[in-house]
C-alpha positions in Angstrom: 119.0 117.0 99.2 120.0 117.8 95.7 118.3 116.9 92.5 121.2 114.5 91.6 120.9 112.7 94.9 117.1 112.3 94.5 117.5 111.0 91.0 120.4 108.7 91.9 118.5 107.3 94.9 115.5 106.4 92.8 117.3 105.0 89.7 120.3 103.3 91.3 119.6 101.2 94.3 121.5 98.1 95.1 118.4 96.1 96.0 115.8 97.4 93.5 118.0 97.9 90.4 121.0 95.6 90.7 122.0 95.7 87.0 125.7 96.5 87.6 126.1 94.0 90.5 128.0 90.9 89.6 125.9 87.8 89.3 127.8 85.9 92.0 127.0 88.7 94.5 123.3 88.9 93.9 120.7 87.8 96.4 117.5 86.0 95.4 115.6 89.2 96.0 117.8 91.1 93.6 117.7 88.3 91.1 113.9 88.2 91.1 113.8 92.0 90.5 116.2 91.7 87.5 114.4 88.7 86.1 111.1 90.5 86.4 112.4 93.5 84.4 113.9 91.1 81.8 110.7 89.2 81.5 108.5 92.2 81.0 110.8 93.9 78.6 111.5 90.8 76.4 107.9 89.7 76.4 106.7 93.2 75.3 109.5 93.5 72.8 108.9 90.3 71.0 105.1 90.5 71.3 105.2 93.9 69.5 107.6 92.6 66.9 105.5 89.6 66.1 102.3 91.6 66.0 103.8 94.4 63.9 105.2 91.8 61.5 101.9 90.0 61.2 100.1 93.3 60.6 102.6 94.3 57.9 102.3 90.9 56.3 98.6 91.1 56.2 98.5 94.6 54.7 101.3 94.3 52.2 101.3 90.5 51.6 105.1 90.4 52.2 106.1 90.1 55.8 108.3 87.9 57.9 108.6 84.2 57.1 106.1 82.2 59.2 108.9 80.4 61.1 110.3 83.7 62.3 107.0 85.0 63.5 106.4 81.7 65.3 109.9 82.0 66.9 109.1 85.5 68.0 105.9 84.3 69.6 107.7 81.4 71.4 110.3 83.9 72.6 107.4 85.7 74.3 106.4 82.5 76.1 110.0 81.7 77.0 110.6 85.1 78.5 107.5 84.6 80.7 108.8 81.2 81.7 112.1 82.7 82.7 110.4 85.1 85.1 108.0 82.5 86.5 110.2 79.3 86.7 113.7 80.7 86.8 114.9 77.6 84.8 117.9 77.3 82.5 116.0 75.9 79.5 114.0 79.0 78.7 117.1 81.2 79.3 119.0 79.1 76.7 116.1 79.3 74.3 116.1 83.2 74.6 119.9 83.4 74.1 119.7 83.6 70.3 116.9 86.1 70.6 119.3 88.8 69.5 119.6 87.3 66.0 115.8 86.9 65.9 115.4 90.6 66.9 117.8 91.7 64.2 116.2 89.6 61.4 112.7 90.6 62.6 113.5 94.2 62.6 115.4 94.1 59.4 113.0 92.1 57.2 109.7 92.3 59.1 109.0 95.8 60.2 111.4 98.3 58.7 111.7 99.5 55.1 114.0 97.2 53.0 116.1 100.2 52.0 117.3 101.2 55.4 120.5 103.3 55.8 123.8 102.4 57.4 122.9 104.1 60.7 119.7 102.0 60.9 121.8 98.8 60.5 124.2 100.0 63.1 121.3 100.7 65.5 119.7 97.3 64.9 123.0 95.5 65.3 123.6 97.4 68.6 120.3 96.2 69.8 121.2 92.6 68.8 124.6 92.8 70.6 123.0 94.2 73.7 120.4 91.5 73.8 123.0 88.8 73.4 125.2 90.3 76.1 122.3 90.7 78.5 121.0 87.2 77.6 124.4 85.8 78.8 123.9 87.7 82.1 120.4 86.3 82.5 121.7 82.8 81.8 124.3 83.3 84.6 121.6 84.6 87.0 119.3 81.6 86.3 122.1 79.1 86.7 123.2 80.6 90.0 119.7 81.2 91.3 119.4 78.0 93.4 122.7 78.8 95.3 122.0 82.5 95.9 121.5 83.6 99.5 117.9 84.5 100.5 118.1 88.0 101.8 115.1 89.7 103.2 113.6 92.5 101.2 114.8 95.9 102.1 112.7 97.7 104.8 109.9 99.9 103.6 108.6 100.6 100.2 110.6 102.2 97.4 110.3 105.9 97.6 108.8 107.9 94.8 111.1 110.2 93.0 111.5 113.7 94.5 108.8 113.1 97.1 108.7 114.6 100.5 108.6 112.2 103.5 105.1 111.5 104.6 103.9 113.5 107.6 103.8 111.7 110.9 100.5 110.1 111.8 98.3 112.2 114.1 98.1 111.2 117.7 94.8 109.5 118.5 93.4 109.1 121.9 92.3 105.6 122.7 88.5 105.1 122.9 87.1 105.4 126.3 85.2 102.6 127.9 82.8 104.8 129.8 79.4 105.8 128.3 
C-alpha cells in the first residue's frame, strides 16, 4: 500500500467525510457526520471571535459593537442547535454568519490598517462560509427524507497503521479440578 492510498483512505471516505457528495445522495449517517463537523467548527470559530473581540475591547476600550458580539455568541448557540436538533431555523440563522465573520474579523480582532491581501483572505472566508451554509441548509431541509443507512462496519482506521494482530487462541477453561 502506498503513502497516497493510505492518506486518501483516511481523508476521503464516502461514509466518514462526505463533503463532496451531493446532498440528495446523502444518508442520515453521512449527514450526521457532516453536521457534527460543521457544528464543532462553527461553534469554535464564533466562540473564539467573540472572546477575542471581548478581550480586545476590554484592553483597548474600542472593540466590536455590542450587538455584533451578541450575534457572534448567538451563532455559537445556533451552531450547536444545528448539530443537536437538525432543524431549519438554526441553519437559516447561521446563513448570514459569513457577513458576521467578515465584520467581526475586520473591525473586532485585526488591525484597522490591514492590507489588500488580508481583505481578500477575509472575504474568501466569508464567501466560503456562505457557500457552505447553503449546503448545510440543504442537508437540514432534506434530513427527514434521507435514507437511514447502517454505519459502515468496523471503526475508522488510524492513518498509516498496520492491521491489528489476530487474537491469540485461547483454550476454554476445563471443568475438572
